[in-house]
N, C-alpha and C positions, 0 to 999 in steps of 0.2 A: 347449861348456859344460864346466866342470871337474867331476870326479866329486865326489859328496857325501862329506864326511868327518865322522867323529866322533872325538873325542879321548878317550882313556882311559888309565889308569895301567897300566904294565907290572907284572906280579906281581913282588914283591920288588925292584923297581928304583926305583920312585917317580918315574919320568920319564914325561911324556906322549908318546904316539905316535898317529899318524893311523891310523884304522880305516876301511875301506870299508863302505858300507851293506850290500853283499852278504855281508859277514862276520857281520852281525847280523840280517838279514832272515829272515823265516819262508818256508819253502817249503810247498807243498801247502796253501795258504790256503783256509779255509772261506769260501764266498761265498753270497749269496742273489740271486735274480732280483727284478725290480721287481714282478712279479705274485705272488710267494710270499706266503703269509699271514704276519702278524706272529707268530702262534703258531709257525710253522716257523722264523722268524728267532730267536725266543727259544730254541727247542729246539737250534738249531745253535750259538748262543752258549754255551748250557749244556754241550753236548757238547765244545766246543772250549776251554772255559774262557776265553772272551774277552768283551769288552763292546762291540766294534765289528766290523761285517762289511762288506766291500766289496759293493756292489750292482753286478751285472754284467749286460750284455745277453746274448742267446743265444750270441754268439760269444766271450764272455769279456771284452769291452771294459768298462772302468770307467765306470759312470754316476755313482756317488756312494758314500756310506758311511751305514749305518744304525747307530745306537748304542742301547744299552739305555735311554737317556733319551728317545729318539724314540718308544719303544713305549708303547702305552696303559697308563695306571695309573689304575685306577678300581675301584669296588666290583664292577663287572661285568667284571673284567679278562679272564677267559677268553673270554667272549662277544665282547668288543671285539677281542681278539687273533685270534680265528677269523674275524671279519667284516672286519677291516682288512687291506689288503695293504701291503707295504713302500712302494709308491708313495704310499699315503695318509699315511704318517707321516714319510717321509724329510725330514731337515732341509734348509731352504733355505740356500744358501751358495755360495761360489765353486767348490766341488767338484762341484756338482750340475748335470748337463746335462739339464734338464727336457724338451728336445725328444726326447732319446733315451728318457727314461722314458715319455713319453706317445706314443711311436711316430711322431713327426712330424718 
């Protein structure tokens, strides 16, 4: 598989050059576990200044991604955030491995 590339402009040169993902990616990424409360997910998003968090299993394997849009929004928001886990709200999609989320 070829390495992922991103094109960008060279400063003061105006020509496009290939950039590798590792040049752009974040290190020390904030994550949540599937059983963490939604309140904890919101707190980590706020501390990190992000709207998406990888959901990982106990050994750090990616299960999926939780976004700020997945989290409860209601009049009783704080109660819902405390009572709900990341597993309860994680979006369905091709990135989600439900068997790992549910421990089976």
